[in-house]
N, C-alpha and C positions, 0 to 999 in steps of 0.2 A: 464392559471396559470400553472406554472411549478411544478412538483412534489418535486424537491429539488431546492429551490430558491438560487440565488446568495447571498452571505453574510453568509451562513451557512458553518460550517467547513466541513460538509458532501459533499457539492458541490465541494470544493477544493480537497477533498480526492477521490471522485468518478471520477472526470474528470482530476485528476493529474495536477491541475492548481496552480498558485502562491497563497500561503496562504493569502497574503495581498490584491492583486487586483482581483484575480480570473479570470484574462484574460491571463496572460503569461504562457507559458509552464514551467513545473517544471523540467522535465527530458530532457536530450540532445537528446534522441531518444526514440522510443517506447520501452516498457518494454521487449519485446522479441527480440530486436536487440542484438545478442550475441557479437558483436564487442564492443559495448558501453553499456554493460548490466547495466541498471539502474544508469547511471552516472547523477548526479544532475548538473544543470547549475550553473555557478558561480553567476549569478544574473538574475533577471527577465527582459525580454526585454521590458515590458510595464511600470512597476513602478520603475525599477532599484533597487529592494530590493536585498541586498546581502544575498544569501542563505547560504553561508559558513561563519558563524559568528566567527568561530574559527577552527583551524586545527583539523581534526578528529571529527568534530561535529556530523556526521552521524553514528559514532560507536554506539551511544546510540540506534539507530534504530534496532540494533541486538536484544535487549531485546523485542522490539515491535514485531519483526519478529518471535521470539520464541513464544510469546503469540498468535499471529495470527495463526501460525502453529498448536499450541496445540488446539486452538479453532476449526480449520478445522478438525483436527483429532477427536476431541470430537463429532463434528457434524456427521462425517462419521460413527463413532462407534454407535452413537445413532440411525442413520438411519438403520444400519444393525440390531440392536437389536429390533427396532420397526417394521420394514417391512419384516424381514426375519423369516421364520418358525423355522429354526435351525441356531444357530450362528456358523460360521466357522472362526476359528482364521486365517487360511491360506488365505481365500478369503478377509477377512478384512485387513490383513497385506498387501497383494498385492495391494489392492485398495488404501490403505493409501500411500504406496510407489509411486504408479503411480501418484496419485493426487498431492502429495507434490513435487515430482520431476518435473512434468509438470507445476505446478503452481509456482515454486520457483522464477522465474524472476518477476512475478506479485506480489507475496507476498513480495519480496524485495522492489519493487517500492511502494506498499501500505504502508509498514512499514516506509519508508523514508518520505513520505508525511504526515503520521500520526505523526511522530516525529517532523517534521517541524511545523505542526499545533499546537503542544503544546507550541511553542515558539513565533510564529508570529501570529498577530491578523489581522483580516480583516479590511481594511480601504477603504470605498467606495470613498473617495476623491482622492485616489491615482490612 
């Protein structure tokens, strides 16, 4: 038994797979390929789902990206407050900057697949 079964939105999000068939790749290249940084394919190679239902469709994922970034920052600050004897603003700030900058391509990719999963439904027949 798999921990995250096919058919759940979480499967599509974690594996960056097509929101409808969960088999095709969602991005043109890996998230950290700086030449094609988080470019979404035009359609799924498995089920032929058109990922770009309108021009600038993925602009909305910027709001999701902001929320994911704030969540990550909140988690880091909470860890510093819980596990540190003395809270240091400078250490916390440097850690936040390093994590957000290093994780930016992956945060962008996750935001786009989260955005797509809001609009596309899983269909096991496809």
